[in-house]
Residue frames as qw, qx, qy, qz and C-alpha x, y, z in Angstrom:
[[0.063, 0.706, -0.618, 0.340, 47.62, -55.13, -38.37],
 [0.900, -0.182, -0.387, -0.086, 48.63, -58.49, -36.84],
 [0.503, 0.146, -0.539, 0.660, 51.10, -57.30, -34.20],
 [0.441, -0.735, -0.478, 0.190, 50.34, -56.13, -30.67],
 [0.274, 0.487, -0.159, 0.814, 51.04, -52.54, -29.57],
 [0.246, -0.414, -0.582, 0.655, 50.46, -50.36, -26.46],
 [0.053, 0.351, 0.321, 0.878, 48.42, -47.87, -28.43],
 [0.410, -0.676, -0.546, -0.277, 45.53, -47.94, -26.02],
 [0.587, -0.604, -0.277, 0.462, 47.81, -46.36, -23.38],
 [0.412, 0.203, 0.146, 0.876, 49.22, -43.52, -25.52],
 [0.009, 0.703, 0.327, -0.632, 48.29, -39.88, -24.72],
 [0.363, 0.584, 0.451, 0.569, 46.90, -37.91, -27.72],
 [0.266, -0.681, -0.195, 0.654, 47.87, -34.24, -27.22],
 [0.448, 0.856, 0.228, 0.118, 47.57, -31.13, -29.35],
 [0.501, -0.338, 0.226, 0.764, 50.55, -29.45, -30.85],
 [0.377, 0.863, 0.304, -0.147, 50.26, -26.37, -33.03],
 [0.461, -0.187, 0.339, 0.798, 52.26, -24.71, -35.79],
 [0.342, 0.779, 0.108, -0.514, 51.71, -21.92, -38.34],
 [0.795, 0.514, 0.213, 0.240, 52.31, -22.22, -42.02],
 [0.496, -0.610, 0.186, 0.590, 55.91, -21.17, -42.29],
 [0.422, 0.875, -0.100, -0.215, 57.20, -18.85, -44.91],
 [0.869, 0.231, 0.001, 0.438, 60.04, -19.98, -47.08],
 [0.214, -0.963, 0.145, 0.076, 63.16, -18.07, -46.00],
 [0.764, 0.397, -0.267, 0.432, 66.84, -17.62, -46.34],
 [0.621, -0.513, -0.266, 0.530, 69.37, -16.87, -43.63],
 [0.027, 0.991, 0.069, -0.113, 70.28, -13.17, -43.14],
 [0.035, -0.817, 0.564, 0.116, 73.98, -13.76, -43.13],
 [0.264, -0.235, 0.322, 0.878, 75.75, -14.24, -45.35],
 [0.373, 0.483, 0.128, -0.782, 73.70, -11.89, -47.42],
 [0.368, 0.266, -0.680, -0.576, 73.92, -13.92, -50.65],
 [0.793, -0.046, 0.316, -0.518, 70.97, -16.34, -50.90],
 [0.705, 0.429, -0.518, -0.225, 72.94, -18.78, -53.07],
 [0.811, -0.373, 0.450, -0.031, 73.91, -22.30, -52.25],
 [0.137, 0.581, -0.728, -0.338, 76.49, -24.47, -53.88],
 [0.931, 0.139, -0.120, -0.315, 75.68, -27.63, -55.83],
 [0.911, -0.268, 0.254, 0.182, 77.79, -30.83, -55.72],
 [0.733, 0.386, 0.135, 0.543, 80.09, -29.31, -58.43],
 [0.407, -0.340, -0.144, 0.836, 80.62, -26.05, -56.61],
 [0.045, 0.372, 0.423, 0.825, 78.29, -24.06, -58.77],
 [0.153, 0.149, 0.442, -0.871, 76.06, -21.46, -57.08],
 [0.155, -0.375, -0.782, -0.474, 72.26, -21.93, -57.38],
 [0.245, 0.028, 0.376, -0.893, 69.16, -20.26, -56.28],
 [0.388, -0.208, -0.788, -0.430, 65.96, -22.43, -56.04],
 [0.651, -0.492, -0.001, -0.579, 62.87, -22.82, -53.84],
 [0.307, 0.190, -0.872, 0.332, 63.49, -24.76, -50.73],
 [0.257, -0.372, -0.856, 0.250, 61.66, -25.82, -47.50],
 [0.026, 0.361, 0.410, -0.837, 58.76, -24.02, -46.19],
 [0.321, 0.200, -0.213, -0.901, 55.44, -22.46, -47.41],
 [0.732, 0.339, 0.445, -0.389, 52.50, -23.77, -49.30],
 [0.114, -0.298, 0.775, 0.545, 53.69, -25.91, -52.22],
 [0.629, 0.310, 0.164, -0.694, 50.83, -26.01, -54.71],
 [0.769, 0.444, -0.321, -0.330, 52.07, -28.46, -57.32],
 [0.374, 0.363, -0.836, 0.174, 54.17, -30.94, -55.42],
 [0.754, -0.338, 0.083, -0.557, 52.39, -33.70, -53.48],
 [0.500, -0.290, 0.810, -0.103, 52.90, -36.98, -51.71],
 [0.780, 0.355, 0.511, -0.057, 52.89, -39.63, -54.49],
 [0.468, 0.868, -0.159, -0.051, 54.84, -37.44, -56.90],
 [0.840, 0.259, -0.250, 0.406, 58.38, -38.22, -57.88],
 [0.563, -0.733, -0.031, 0.381, 61.11, -37.25, -55.36],
 [0.539, -0.208, 0.364, 0.731, 63.25, -36.23, -58.34],
 [0.346, 0.468, 0.551, 0.598, 63.24, -33.72, -61.16],
 [0.124, -0.918, -0.374, 0.034, 61.96, -30.67, -59.35],
 [0.399, 0.565, -0.156, 0.705, 63.77, -27.42, -59.68],
 [0.561, -0.753, 0.001, -0.344, 64.04, -27.15, -55.91],
 [0.264, 0.426, -0.743, 0.443, 66.31, -27.89, -52.89],
 [0.137, -0.125, -0.890, 0.416, 64.78, -30.53, -50.55],
 [0.367, -0.242, -0.171, -0.882, 61.27, -29.27, -51.31],
 [0.223, 0.115, 0.834, -0.491, 58.40, -30.19, -48.86],
 [0.172, -0.335, -0.751, -0.542, 55.32, -31.55, -50.57],
 [0.348, -0.686, -0.635, -0.069, 52.10, -29.87, -49.38],
 [0.242, -0.884, -0.020, -0.399, 52.26, -27.55, -46.38],
 [0.576, 0.115, -0.533, 0.609, 55.13, -26.86, -43.85],
 [0.446, -0.828, -0.179, -0.288, 54.35, -25.73, -40.29],
 [0.570, 0.064, -0.482, 0.662, 56.56, -24.40, -37.43],
 [0.359, -0.887, -0.285, 0.065, 56.50, -22.10, -34.43],
 [0.287, 0.792, -0.276, 0.463, 58.76, -19.09, -33.92],
 [0.556, -0.668, 0.392, -0.302, 59.13, -20.14, -30.30],
 [0.326, 0.475, -0.817, -0.002, 62.06, -22.58, -30.22],
 [0.231, -0.114, 0.881, -0.398, 60.77, -24.69, -27.31],
 [0.659, 0.348, 0.382, -0.547, 57.28, -24.91, -28.67],
 [0.645, 0.554, -0.390, -0.354, 58.63, -25.79, -32.16],
 [0.130, 0.395, -0.906, 0.075, 60.80, -28.45, -30.72],
 [0.466, 0.124, 0.724, -0.493, 57.69, -29.93, -29.04],
 [0.691, 0.515, 0.019, -0.508, 55.90, -29.84, -32.36],
 [0.481, 0.580, -0.630, -0.189, 58.71, -31.52, -34.23],
 [0.010, -0.293, 0.927, -0.235, 59.09, -34.25, -31.68],
 [0.438, 0.152, 0.739, -0.489, 55.51, -35.09, -30.80],
 [0.670, 0.477, -0.088, -0.562, 53.90, -34.92, -34.22],
 [0.547, -0.156, 0.810, 0.142, 53.94, -38.35, -35.82],
 [0.160, 0.186, -0.701, -0.670, 53.61, -39.56, -39.35],
 [0.256, -0.356, -0.867, -0.236, 49.89, -40.41, -39.94],
 [0.066, -0.463, -0.585, 0.663, 48.57, -37.92, -37.31],
 [0.170, 0.766, 0.553, 0.281, 45.53, -35.82, -38.28],
 [0.232, -0.172, -0.106, 0.952, 46.03, -32.08, -38.66],
 [0.081, 0.781, 0.619, 0.030, 43.20, -29.53, -38.64],
 [0.240, 0.349, 0.072, 0.903, 43.29, -25.99, -39.91],
 [0.259, -0.563, -0.632, 0.466, 42.14, -23.65, -37.16],
 [0.056, 0.723, 0.100, -0.681, 42.24, -20.22, -38.81],
 [0.007, -0.374, 0.536, 0.757, 41.81, -18.68, -42.24],
 [0.601, 0.261, -0.246, -0.714, 39.80, -19.46, -45.30],
 [0.597, 0.160, -0.774, -0.140, 40.58, -23.15, -45.04],
 [0.304, -0.311, 0.656, -0.617, 39.49, -23.44, -41.43],
 [0.828, 0.015, 0.358, -0.431, 38.16, -26.92, -40.56],
 [0.775, 0.459, -0.412, -0.135, 40.05, -28.71, -43.38],
 [0.821, -0.435, 0.369, -0.018, 41.83, -31.88, -42.38],
 [0.524, 0.666, -0.531, -0.026, 45.24, -33.19, -43.41],
 [0.970, -0.214, -0.038, 0.108, 47.77, -35.87, -42.56],
 [0.279, -0.798, 0.503, 0.179, 51.38, -35.51, -41.21],
 [0.911, 0.410, -0.049, 0.008, 53.66, -36.96, -43.84],
 [0.765, 0.236, -0.217, 0.559, 57.16, -36.02, -42.70],
 [0.393, -0.886, -0.041, 0.241, 59.52, -33.76, -40.93],
 [0.587, 0.648, -0.223, 0.431, 62.60, -31.72, -41.77],
 [0.755, -0.363, -0.265, 0.477, 65.67, -31.34, -39.61],
 [0.443, -0.521, -0.023, 0.729, 68.37, -28.83, -38.77],
 [0.108, -0.078, 0.289, 0.948, 67.95, -25.36, -40.40],
 [0.349, -0.281, -0.441, -0.778, 64.23, -25.65, -40.81],
 [0.022, 0.094, 0.856, -0.508, 62.64, -27.91, -38.16],
 [0.507, 0.051, -0.181, -0.841, 59.35, -28.12, -39.98],
 [0.477, 0.188, 0.841, -0.174, 56.43, -30.62, -39.81],
 [0.138, 0.152, -0.634, -0.745, 55.24, -31.52, -43.25],
 [0.461, 0.292, 0.702, -0.457, 51.45, -32.04, -43.91],
 [0.068, 0.163, 0.772, 0.611, 49.43, -33.20, -46.80],
 [0.399, 0.496, 0.464, -0.616, 46.27, -31.35, -47.73],
 [0.575, 0.544, 0.572, 0.216, 44.35, -31.59, -51.03],
 [0.360, 0.110, 0.228, 0.898, 45.40, -29.05, -53.58],
 [0.147, -0.681, -0.456, -0.555, 42.00, -27.40, -53.46],
 [0.581, -0.741, -0.274, 0.196, 42.56, -26.80, -49.74],
 [0.597, -0.232, 0.076, 0.764, 46.03, -25.37, -50.27],
 [0.207, 0.474, 0.336, 0.787, 44.61, -22.77, -52.63],
 [0.347, -0.826, -0.296, -0.330, 42.60, -21.34, -49.72],
 [0.721, -0.490, -0.218, 0.438, 45.57, -21.26, -47.27],
 [0.170, 0.915, -0.144, 0.337, 47.84, -18.40, -46.30],
 [0.522, 0.249, -0.555, 0.598, 51.22, -18.05, -44.59],
 [0.108, -0.250, 0.487, -0.830, 50.54, -17.85, -40.84],
 [0.762, -0.258, -0.296, -0.515, 47.37, -19.96, -40.79],
 [0.357, -0.440, 0.726, -0.391, 47.31, -21.97, -37.54],
 [0.775, 0.095, -0.540, -0.314, 47.20, -25.75, -37.73],
 [0.632, -0.450, 0.524, -0.351, 46.60, -28.17, -34.86],
 [0.528, 0.253, -0.805, -0.094, 48.20, -31.64, -34.97],
 [0.841, -0.404, 0.110, -0.344, 46.57, -34.31, -32.86],
 [0.238, 0.594, -0.756, 0.136, 49.91, -35.79, -31.82],
 [0.893, -0.215, 0.263, -0.295, 49.71, -39.50, -31.08],
 [0.885, 0.374, -0.267, 0.079, 52.52, -41.95, -31.24],
 [0.199, 0.606, -0.627, 0.448, 55.42, -40.99, -28.95],
 [0.463, -0.300, 0.698, -0.456, 55.83, -43.87, -26.54],
 [0.889, 0.220, -0.109, -0.386, 54.43, -46.44, -29.02],
 [0.241, -0.473, 0.847, -0.007, 55.87, -49.94, -28.51],
 [0.802, 0.107, -0.481, -0.339, 55.59, -53.45, -29.89],
 [0.667, -0.525, 0.440, -0.294, 55.49, -55.80, -26.91],
 [0.960, 0.051, 0.267, 0.069, 56.45, -58.80, -29.06],
 [0.691, 0.498, -0.020, 0.524, 59.34, -56.95, -30.64],
 [0.452, -0.849, -0.108, 0.250, 61.14, -55.23, -27.82],
 [0.575, -0.304, 0.292, 0.702, 64.25, -54.65, -29.85],
 [0.262, 0.539, 0.490, 0.634, 62.34, -52.44, -32.31],
 [0.130, -0.476, -0.296, 0.818, 62.17, -48.77, -31.43],
 [0.263, 0.704, 0.587, 0.302, 59.43, -46.60, -32.95],
 [0.256, -0.336, -0.022, 0.906, 60.12, -42.92, -33.83],
 [0.292, 0.312, -0.129, -0.895, 57.54, -40.33, -35.08],
 [0.242, -0.070, -0.878, -0.407, 55.33, -43.33, -35.89],
 [0.524, -0.119, 0.207, -0.818, 51.60, -43.14, -35.26],
 [0.505, 0.055, 0.829, -0.233, 49.36, -46.00, -34.44],
 [0.658, 0.598, 0.185, -0.418, 47.37, -45.22, -37.60],
 [0.335, 0.683, -0.594, -0.262, 50.50, -45.76, -39.72],
 [0.173, -0.215, 0.956, -0.104, 51.11, -49.23, -38.18],
 [0.592, 0.313, 0.599, -0.440, 47.40, -50.02, -38.57],
 [0.634, 0.673, 0.015, -0.380, 47.43, -49.28, -42.25],
 [0.315, 0.613, -0.709, -0.153, 50.77, -50.78, -43.16],
 [0.962, -0.061, -0.205, -0.170, 50.82, -54.55, -43.51],
 [0.049, 0.624, -0.709, 0.325, 53.39, -55.20, -40.81],
 [0.937, -0.191, -0.191, -0.223, 53.72, -58.86, -39.57],
 [0.466, -0.601, 0.649, -0.021, 55.92, -61.14, -37.59],
 [0.668, 0.435, -0.545, -0.260, 57.71, -63.57, -39.91],
 [0.942, -0.133, -0.308, -0.019, 58.71, -67.22, -39.23],
 [0.609, 0.219, -0.426, 0.632, 62.08, -66.07, -37.83],
 [0.415, -0.678, -0.501, 0.343, 60.27, -63.87, -35.31],
 [0.285, -0.139, 0.103, 0.943, 61.38, -60.66, -36.92],
 [0.298, 0.683, 0.326, -0.582, 59.18, -57.68, -37.80],
 [0.454, 0.235, 0.627, 0.588, 58.53, -57.93, -41.53],
 [0.111, 0.723, 0.180, -0.658, 58.00, -54.41, -42.97],
 [0.631, 0.547, 0.457, 0.306, 57.11, -53.74, -46.58],
 [0.179, -0.714, 0.174, 0.654, 59.36, -51.22, -48.27],
 [0.661, 0.739, 0.008, -0.130, 59.97, -50.04, -51.87],
 [0.671, 0.558, -0.355, 0.335, 63.70, -50.19, -51.43],
 [0.770, -0.531, -0.106, 0.338, 66.73, -50.39, -49.12],
 [0.155, 0.938, -0.263, 0.164, 69.19, -47.45, -48.74],
 [0.849, 0.058, -0.304, 0.428, 72.81, -48.79, -48.43],
 [0.481, -0.743, -0.171, 0.432, 74.94, -47.09, -45.74],
 [0.457, -0.142, 0.248, 0.842, 77.26, -45.43, -48.27],
 [0.023, 0.522, 0.481, 0.704, 74.27, -43.40, -49.59],
 [0.393, -0.792, -0.443, 0.152, 73.19, -42.18, -46.11],
 [0.388, 0.479, -0.023, 0.787, 74.14, -38.45, -46.01],
 [0.056, -0.398, 0.223, -0.888, 73.14, -35.31, -44.18],
 [0.728, -0.458, -0.041, -0.509, 71.48, -35.86, -40.79],
 [0.846, -0.066, -0.471, 0.241, 73.96, -38.58, -39.71],
 [0.431, 0.078, -0.488, 0.755, 75.10, -37.97, -36.20],
 [0.263, -0.255, 0.106, -0.924, 72.04, -35.96, -35.28],
 [0.425, 0.032, 0.718, -0.550, 69.06, -36.95, -33.09],
 [0.078, -0.171, -0.898, -0.398, 66.56, -39.34, -34.35],
 [0.031, 0.613, 0.677, -0.407, 63.71, -37.68, -32.41],
 [0.297, 0.883, 0.177, -0.318, 62.34, -35.54, -35.22],
 [0.075, -0.686, 0.529, 0.494, 64.30, -34.16, -38.12],
 [0.862, 0.469, -0.008, -0.189, 65.37, -36.00, -41.22],
 [0.549, -0.397, 0.625, 0.387, 68.20, -38.13, -42.74],
 [0.509, 0.687, -0.185, -0.484, 69.08, -37.64, -46.41],
 [0.875, 0.162, 0.390, 0.238, 69.90, -40.04, -49.21],
 [0.168, -0.623, 0.404, 0.648, 73.03, -38.76, -51.03],
 [0.727, 0.527, 0.431, -0.093, 72.30, -38.57, -54.72],
 [0.094, 0.791, -0.423, -0.432, 75.39, -37.06, -56.45],
 [0.074, -0.280, 0.904, 0.314, 76.51, -40.55, -57.62],
 [0.707, 0.193, -0.009, -0.681, 73.53, -41.33, -59.84],
 [0.617, 0.242, -0.728, -0.174, 75.02, -44.65, -60.89],
 [0.130, 0.076, -0.862, 0.484, 75.23, -45.81, -57.29],
 [0.467, 0.131, 0.391, -0.782, 71.66, -44.55, -56.69],
 [0.725, 0.257, -0.349, -0.535, 70.41, -46.51, -59.75],
 [0.451, 0.206, -0.864, 0.082, 72.38, -49.64, -58.71],
 [0.058, 0.047, 0.785, -0.616, 70.55, -49.55, -55.33],
 [0.067, -0.486, -0.818, -0.299, 67.15, -49.26, -57.06],
 [0.168, -0.629, -0.472, 0.594, 66.54, -45.88, -55.53],
 [0.152, -0.109, 0.314, 0.931, 66.42, -43.66, -58.66],
 [0.254, -0.382, -0.599, -0.656, 62.62, -43.78, -59.01],
 [0.180, -0.344, -0.720, 0.575, 61.54, -42.96, -55.42],
 [0.153, -0.673, -0.439, -0.575, 58.36, -41.12, -54.86],
 [0.137, -0.344, 0.448, -0.814, 57.56, -38.64, -52.06],
 [0.764, -0.212, 0.170, -0.586, 55.77, -40.78, -49.42],
 [0.802, 0.218, -0.555, -0.046, 57.60, -43.98, -50.23],
 [0.731, -0.606, 0.291, -0.116, 58.52, -46.25, -47.31],
 [0.627, 0.587, -0.489, 0.154, 62.10, -47.34, -47.40],
 [0.865, -0.455, -0.078, 0.197, 64.68, -49.27, -45.26],
 [0.107, 0.870, -0.454, 0.158, 68.09, -48.05, -44.17],
 [0.939, -0.009, -0.295, 0.175, 70.67, -50.88, -44.01],
 [0.698, -0.004, -0.320, 0.640, 73.39, -50.82, -41.38],
 [0.015, -0.519, 0.045, -0.854, 71.93, -47.72, -39.82],
 [0.386, -0.421, -0.704, 0.422, 71.30, -47.39, -36.08],
 [0.094, -0.509, -0.092, -0.851, 68.89, -44.55, -35.11],
 [0.500, -0.496, -0.679, 0.208, 68.16, -45.61, -31.55],
 [0.298, -0.744, -0.228, 0.552, 69.28, -42.22, -30.26],
 [0.119, 0.735, -0.304, -0.594, 71.31, -40.46, -32.99],
 [0.860, 0.496, -0.002, -0.124, 71.65, -41.56, -36.67],
 [0.124, -0.743, 0.639, 0.155, 74.83, -43.53, -37.31],
 [0.664, 0.323, -0.647, -0.189, 76.48, -46.54, -38.98],
 [0.504, -0.355, 0.738, -0.276, 76.22, -49.98, -37.29],
 [0.317, 0.206, -0.850, -0.367, 76.56, -53.13, -39.18],
 [0.177, -0.242, -0.953, 0.039, 73.43, -55.24, -39.02],
 [0.159, 0.437, 0.490, -0.737, 71.17, -52.49, -37.78],
 [0.115, 0.416, 0.715, 0.550, 68.07, -51.66, -39.82],
 [0.133, 0.354, 0.320, -0.869, 65.90, -48.58, -39.98],
 [0.201, 0.575, 0.737, 0.295, 62.54, -47.85, -41.62],
 [0.030, -0.472, -0.160, 0.866, 61.51, -44.41, -42.80],
 [0.449, 0.713, 0.538, 0.009, 59.39, -42.46, -45.25],
 [0.426, 0.203, 0.283, 0.835, 60.49, -40.13, -47.99],
 [0.078, -0.792, -0.484, 0.362, 59.32, -36.76, -46.73],
 [0.022, 0.834, -0.153, -0.530, 61.37, -34.26, -48.87],
 [0.796, 0.603, 0.049, 0.009, 62.55, -34.04, -52.38],
 [0.835, 0.150, 0.025, 0.529, 65.99, -34.23, -54.01],
 [0.218, -0.917, 0.063, 0.329, 68.72, -31.64, -53.71],
 [0.622, 0.722, -0.238, 0.189, 71.60, -30.34, -55.99],
 [0.196, -0.825, 0.475, -0.234, 73.91, -30.24, -52.94],
 [0.541, 0.270, -0.777, 0.173, 76.54, -32.81, -52.05],
 [0.062, 0.027, -0.835, 0.545, 75.55, -35.04, -49.13],
 [0.437, 0.243, 0.393, -0.772, 71.90, -34.28, -49.71],
 [0.224, -0.102, -0.823, -0.512, 68.91, -35.83, -51.62],
 [0.580, -0.476, -0.460, -0.474, 65.47, -37.07, -50.66],
 [0.135, -0.426, 0.603, -0.660, 64.96, -36.57, -46.96],
 [0.564, -0.208, -0.798, -0.038, 63.81, -39.55, -44.77],
 [0.498, -0.510, 0.271, -0.647, 61.61, -39.23, -41.71],
 [0.220, 0.191, -0.941, 0.173, 62.66, -42.14, -39.49],
 [0.704, -0.327, -0.136, -0.616, 59.87, -44.38, -38.19],
 [0.939, -0.331, 0.051, -0.078, 61.52, -47.50, -36.83],
 [0.317, 0.693, -0.630, 0.151, 64.94, -48.78, -35.90],
 [0.943, -0.297, 0.041, -0.146, 66.40, -51.99, -34.50],
 [0.329, 0.634, -0.666, 0.215, 69.73, -53.16, -33.07],
 [0.218, -0.173, 0.794, 0.541, 70.49, -56.02, -33.48],
 [0.384, 0.046, -0.384, -0.839, 68.14, -56.14, -36.35],
 [0.328, 0.265, 0.837, -0.348, 64.71, -57.34, -35.38],
 [0.490, 0.643, 0.088, -0.582, 63.45, -55.86, -38.63],
 [0.489, 0.007, 0.746, 0.452, 63.34, -57.66, -41.93],
 [0.322, 0.471, -0.145, -0.808, 62.49, -55.33, -44.89],
 [0.561, 0.297, 0.759, 0.140, 60.26, -56.95, -47.49],
 [0.023, -0.205, 0.409, 0.889, 60.62, -55.35, -50.93],
 [0.268, 0.586, 0.755, -0.119, 57.05, -54.53, -52.07],
 [0.191, 0.313, 0.407, 0.836, 56.00, -52.32, -54.95],
 [0.217, -0.584, -0.417, -0.662, 53.86, -49.23, -54.25],
 [0.501, -0.571, -0.544, 0.357, 54.25, -48.85, -50.43],
 [0.217, 0.314, 0.044, 0.923, 53.58, -45.20, -50.26],
 [0.057, 0.301, 0.572, -0.760, 51.67, -42.87, -47.83],
 [0.392, 0.101, -0.293, -0.866, 49.38, -41.83, -50.72],
 [0.632, -0.109, -0.686, -0.344, 47.94, -45.33, -50.84],
 [0.347, -0.105, -0.811, 0.459, 48.43, -46.11, -47.11],
 [0.060, 0.382, 0.495, -0.778, 46.20, -43.14, -46.10],
 [0.286, 0.616, 0.682, 0.272, 44.22, -42.80, -49.32],
 [0.158, -0.542, -0.051, 0.824, 45.41, -39.21, -49.63],
 [0.457, 0.744, 0.486, 0.043, 43.44, -37.12, -52.08],
 [0.470, 0.164, 0.205, 0.843, 45.06, -34.78, -54.63]]
């Protein structure tokens, strides 16, 4: 990393969650959702231990609705869960504290927003086989308050020092923060999550218009890919602003629903844009953190 940070002043604090069971709302009693054509469907969705979908896999093609790769954790206590969702940052270390997988270490790879409020963690598949719903997992939360002194117009969200350390972020000749990304999401494809807080949660790429998705070069995204969001200001809440730029990571899979698609966990935002995305193949959390299958 060739940029200065205030990482030496950050507080590293424990937050805890338990592996969350997949669930459906009690009312209405029907568990069905509607796809973009108005047809009811019933598919796995967020939560639980996902044995066969991992960071590095395609974000598309799974028979699921916004599936979380790896393991999802949450707390039943709303205040505690909000603390977990805000303070945990992408790249933080997670440690299993109970159950047959006790002592195993993972990496935070994303978050989900309204309706689930989960933190998503990668563990190797062999570790997942030992886990159970309810296992307690500690996250060594480190990143809230992270700043770039030479880029004061760039705000960091859910971004750990380890993520910045491993990503090849530089200052270009124009004085902007150059961030490698696999693609840029145009504002007309930004969907669910707009208008909500950028402190935790997720923002989704709309995928109903597959031609528009392909035209934007976003039809082959992988879970864990780093992407940019054009004309999107996430300083406080997510919203449209011409010239603003955001950076995030694909934390959730595609969805059949209108307004939804791969979920993005926001990591950086700048208004006016102090960020210049640099299209680079293969910028993915699997490679950034050398995540093991």
